[in-house]
RODRENVO-320175 format. One line per 10 residues: number of its first residue (from 1); for each residue x, y, z of C-alpha. Coordinates in pm, 1 decimal, padded with zeros to 6 digits. Example, Ala and Ser with C-alpha at 12.3 -4.5 7.8 and 13.67 -1.06 7.14 Angstrom:
<pts>
1> 01230.0/-00450.0/00780.0  01367.0/-00106.0/00714.0
</pts>
This chain:
<pts>
1> -02414.2/00037.7/02356.1  -02479.6/-00308.8/02214.9  -02139.4/-00462.0/02286.3  -02159.9/-00436.2/02665.6  -02367.7/-00670.0/02883.2  -02567.5/-00477.6/03142.6  -02695.3/-00611.6/03471.1  -02819.0/-00291.5/03631.6  -02464.9/-00160.7/03665.0  -02607.3/00191.6/03661.4
11> -02703.7/00149.0/04024.5  -02353.4/00042.9/04128.0  -02147.9/00282.5/03917.8  -02133.1/00648.5/04016.9  -02130.7/00943.2/03782.3  -01755.5/00912.9/03714.8  -01788.3/00549.5/03607.5  -02078.3/00631.4/03381.5  -01880.5/00912.5/03220.2  -01595.5/00669.8/03157.0
21> -01837.4/00429.7/02989.4  -01978.3/00712.8/02778.8  -01628.4/00808.2/02667.5  -01554.8/00445.0/02580.8  -01869.5/00427.8/02367.0  -01782.9/00751.2/02189.4  -01429.5/00628.5/02117.4  -01564.1/00299.8/01983.3  -01810.9/00484.1/01760.6  -01542.2/00711.7/01619.5
31> -01321.1/00408.8/01544.0  -01612.2/00238.2/01371.9  -01680.2/00548.3/01161.7  -01313.4/00576.3/01066.3  -01314.9/00215.8/00946.3  -01633.2/00275.5/00747.4  -01480.7/00584.6/00587.2  -01169.7/00387.3/00493.2  -01372.0/00110.5/00331.4  -01579.4/00365.1/00140.0
41> -01261.2/00534.1/00016.1  -01124.0/00195.3/-00092.4  -01431.1/00118.0/-00299.3  -01441.8/00468.5/-00442.1  -01076.3/00442.1/-00545.9  -01149.2/00156.2/-00785.8
</pts>
């Protein structure tokens, strides 16, 4: 949610566009969590 600049795009984008944005955010979050998990595993391995 933080990475995207918003100038009331909600009014211009329909439901499909908003769903696409939601999916993008979810994908980004999952990637972030994967990275965090990997770093935690790295530190735990030492």
